[in-house]
VMD Tcl script that draws the C-alpha trace (Angstrom):
set ca {
  {-16.65 -20.42 6.86}
  {-15.73 -16.79 6.25}
  {-16.17 -15.52 2.67}
  {-13.16 -14.08 0.84}
  {-12.58 -12.17 -2.36}
  {-9.55 -10.72 -4.13}
  {-9.36 -7.18 -5.51}
  {-7.65 -7.32 -8.91}
  {-8.20 -3.77 -10.15}
  {-9.38 -0.39 -8.92}
  {-10.62 2.48 -11.12}
  {-9.99 0.63 -14.37}
  {-10.55 2.39 -17.68}
  {-13.69 1.14 -19.41}
  {-12.26 -0.23 -22.67}
  {-11.14 -3.87 -22.91}
  {-7.80 -2.87 -24.49}
  {-6.99 -0.66 -21.52}
  {-7.62 -3.52 -19.07}
  {-4.84 -5.62 -20.64}
  {-2.40 -2.71 -20.23}
  {-3.29 -1.93 -16.62}
  {-0.59 -2.41 -13.94}
  {-0.45 -5.26 -11.42}
  {-1.89 -4.74 -7.94}
  {0.98 -5.25 -5.44}
  {-0.25 -4.24 -1.95}
  {-3.50 -3.00 -0.40}
  {-3.69 -1.28 2.97}
  {-6.99 -0.64 4.72}
  {-5.78 1.52 7.62}
  {-7.78 3.36 10.26}
  {-7.81 6.70 8.41}
  {-6.75 5.78 4.85}
  {-7.11 3.22 2.08}
  {-3.90 2.80 0.10}
  {-3.26 0.83 -3.07}
  {0.19 0.14 -4.52}
  {0.33 -1.20 -8.05}
  {3.27 -1.88 -10.37}
  {3.59 -0.76 -13.98}
  {5.10 -3.12 -16.54}
  {8.63 -1.96 -15.68}
  {7.98 -2.83 -12.00}
  {7.79 0.77 -10.79}
  {5.30 1.16 -7.91}
  {2.51 3.75 -7.91}
  {0.87 4.96 -4.67}
  {-2.79 5.93 -4.47}
  {-4.52 6.88 -1.21}
  {-8.09 7.73 -0.25}
  {-8.86 9.41 3.07}
  {-11.72 7.64 4.82}
  {-14.67 7.71 4.40}
  {-14.08 8.71 0.74}
  {-15.00 5.75 -1.51}
  {-12.55 4.02 -3.87}
  {-14.87 4.80 -6.76}
  {-13.78 8.45 -6.56}
  {-10.32 9.74 -7.61}
  {-7.65 9.28 -4.92}
  {-6.79 12.09 -2.51}
  {-3.09 11.49 -3.21}
  {-1.39 9.80 -6.14}
  {2.38 9.36 -6.51}
  {3.36 7.96 -9.90}
  {6.77 6.48 -9.02}
  {8.35 5.00 -5.93}
  {10.68 2.16 -5.00}
  {10.12 -1.40 -3.84}
  {12.68 -3.35 -1.85}
  {12.91 -6.04 0.81}
  {13.91 -5.72 4.45}
  {15.18 -8.33 6.90}
  {16.52 -11.79 6.18}
  {15.31 -15.39 6.11}
  {11.77 -15.94 7.42}
  {11.63 -12.31 8.62}
  {12.19 -10.88 5.12}
  {9.33 -8.58 4.07}
  {8.54 -6.15 1.23}
  {8.58 -2.37 1.55}
  {7.48 0.44 -0.76}
  {8.69 4.06 -0.45}
  {7.28 7.18 -2.11}
  {8.36 10.81 -1.78}
  {6.60 14.10 -2.50}
  {8.63 17.17 -1.57}
  {9.90 16.51 1.94}
  {7.12 14.04 2.80}
  {7.78 10.30 2.70}
  {5.09 7.61 2.47}
  {6.12 4.02 3.18}
  {4.27 0.73 3.38}
  {5.66 -2.50 4.77}
  {4.41 -6.05 4.59}
  {4.62 -8.12 7.76}
  {7.89 -9.26 9.20}
  {8.59 -11.21 12.36}
  {7.14 -9.53 15.40}
  {8.39 -9.86 18.94}
  {6.41 -10.62 22.07}
  {7.18 -7.11 23.35}
  {5.91 -5.52 20.09}
  {3.35 -7.88 18.54}
  {1.46 -7.04 15.36}
  {-2.33 -6.90 15.71}
  {-4.19 -10.04 14.71}
  {-5.14 -10.13 11.00}
  {-2.96 -7.12 10.13}
  {-1.03 -7.41 6.87}
  {1.57 -4.68 7.40}
  {1.75 -1.00 8.24}
  {1.70 2.48 6.70}
  {4.17 5.15 7.81}
  {3.99 8.83 6.86}
  {6.87 11.23 7.64}
  {6.26 14.93 7.11}
  {8.98 17.15 8.57}
  {9.63 16.15 12.18}
  {6.28 14.34 12.48}
  {5.91 10.57 11.83}
  {2.58 8.72 11.90}
  {1.90 4.96 11.76}
  {-1.21 2.94 10.97}
  {-1.70 -0.83 10.81}
  {-2.87 -2.22 7.48}
  {-5.67 -4.78 7.30}
}
mol new
graphics top color blue
foreach p $ca { graphics top sphere $p radius 0.5 }
foreach p [lrange $ca 0 end-1] q [lrange $ca 1 end] { graphics top cylinder $p $q radius 0.2 }
display resetview
């Protein structure tokens, strides 16, 4: 049987009082070139933090965006969450899995994807 664990916090402050005030982890993406964490503050506003690999999560993130939006895409069983963050003209988006087609299947064990648009260039990575 494969072992599993759940990440409940990353880079927490060290005092017990601060732990109770820390936001809720909402989505984690371990992509080929990046590790991304989305957490929600108590008002439900998402925060984006990304580490370029191989930089460890114990160090400060390479990019942090304090406020973004969360919404849902699709309908019925294909409904999935999405988070969008903007800095200048760049847009960072994460999506949970939706229904995939036989012509465009999602990789096994993937949990969604990361999309980065900067000017005319768009890049995609699968999240695991």
